[in-house]
C-alpha positions in Angstrom: -16.5 18.5 -1.6 -13.6 19.6 -3.1 -11.5 19.0 -6.5 -11.9 15.2 -5.8 -15.2 12.7 -5.7 -16.4 9.7 -4.3 -15.2 6.9 -5.7 -17.3 3.4 -5.5 -16.8 0.6 -4.1 -18.1 -2.4 -6.2 -18.8 -6.1 -5.7 -17.7 -8.7 -8.4 -21.2 -8.7 -9.4 -20.7 -4.7 -9.8 -22.9 -3.9 -7.0 -21.6 -0.7 -4.6 -20.3 -2.0 -1.4 -19.5 1.5 0.1 -18.4 5.4 -1.0 -14.2 5.9 -0.6 -13.6 9.1 0.0 -9.7 9.4 -1.1 -6.9 10.7 1.3 -5.7 12.9 -1.9 -5.2 12.4 -5.3 -3.6 14.1 -8.0 -6.5 15.2 -11.1 -3.7 16.0 -13.2 -2.2 12.4 -13.6 -5.2 10.2 -12.5 -3.8 9.1 -9.5 -5.4 8.0 -5.8 -3.0 8.3 -2.7 -3.5 6.2 0.2 -2.0 6.9 3.6 -1.4 3.5 5.7 0.0 3.7 9.0 1.9 0.0 10.2 3.6 -0.4 14.2 3.0 -4.4 14.2 3.2 -7.2 11.9 -0.5 -7.9 12.6 -1.0 -4.3 10.9 1.0 -5.3 8.2 -1.9 -8.1 7.4 -4.9 -5.7 7.9 -3.5 -2.9 5.8 -2.4 -5.5 3.1 -6.1 -6.9 3.3 -7.0 -3.4 3.8 -5.1 -2.4 0.0 -5.9 -5.6 -1.6 -10.0 -5.4 -0.9 -9.8 -1.5 -2.0 -7.6 -2.5 -5.3 -10.1 -5.2 -6.2 -13.0 -2.8 -5.9 -12.2 0.4 -6.9 -14.4 2.0 -9.8 -14.2 5.2 -11.1 -14.1 7.4 -14.6 -11.6 10.5 -13.0 -9.1 7.8 -11.4 -7.2 5.2 -13.0 -3.5 5.2 -10.8 -3.2 4.4 -7.0 -0.3 4.9 -4.7 0.0 3.5 -1.2 2.1 5.1 0.9 2.6 2.8 4.3 4.9 4.2 7.4 5.9 2.0 9.2 7.0 3.0 12.9 9.3 0.2 13.0 10.5 -1.9 10.0 8.0 -5.1 9.5 8.4 -5.5 5.6 11.1 -4.8 3.0 9.1 -2.7 0.2 9.8 -4.9 -2.0 7.4 -7.5 0.1 5.1 -5.0 -0.1 5.4 -5.3 -3.8 5.3 -8.5 -4.3 2.0 -8.6 -2.6 0.9 -6.8 -5.1 2.2 -8.7 -8.0 0.8 -11.8 -6.9 -2.4 -10.9 -6.1 -2.4 -10.1 -9.9 -2.5 -6.2 -8.7 -1.3 -4.1 -12.3 1.3 -2.0 -12.7 -1.2 0.6 -12.2 -0.8 0.6 -8.5 2.7 0.8 -6.7 3.5 1.6 -3.0 6.2 3.5 -1.3 7.0 2.8 2.2 8.3 4.6 4.7 10.0 3.3 7.6 11.1 4.0 11.0 14.0 1.8 11.2 15.3 -1.2 9.7 14.4 -4.9 10.0 16.0 -6.5 12.6 18.7 -8.8 10.5 19.4 -12.8 12.2 22.4 -14.0 13.0 25.7 -12.3 14.1 27.5 -12.9 10.4 24.8 -10.9 8.6 24.7 -7.5 11.3 29.3 -8.5 10.9 28.9 -8.3 7.3 26.9 -5.2 7.3 29.2 -3.3 9.9 32.6 -4.3 7.7 33.7 -7.2 9.9 34.1 -10.5 9.5 
């Protein structure tokens, strides 16, 4: 099966729910990496739910750090919003989110756009 082992996901009562095969990982630093793709606000909600479910249930002796790489085809959330999701949900500092975006979010109001472009 390669360098990684299947990680079990368990319910709060300690019973296995399903097996998990990570997208990739770095065994030397005990870090699993999961990739997520987002095209819309609905996708962002689904991915948020998946991340929270995953971080609540991972049980493994081999892995103790998690990185989620979220690719947004168009910017849906800022990276700080994704990070805030983890922190307000009580997810520890052993979990990080990296956001790669195809484009920046649209700003509301002409003044913000003009300020960004150096206008008055």
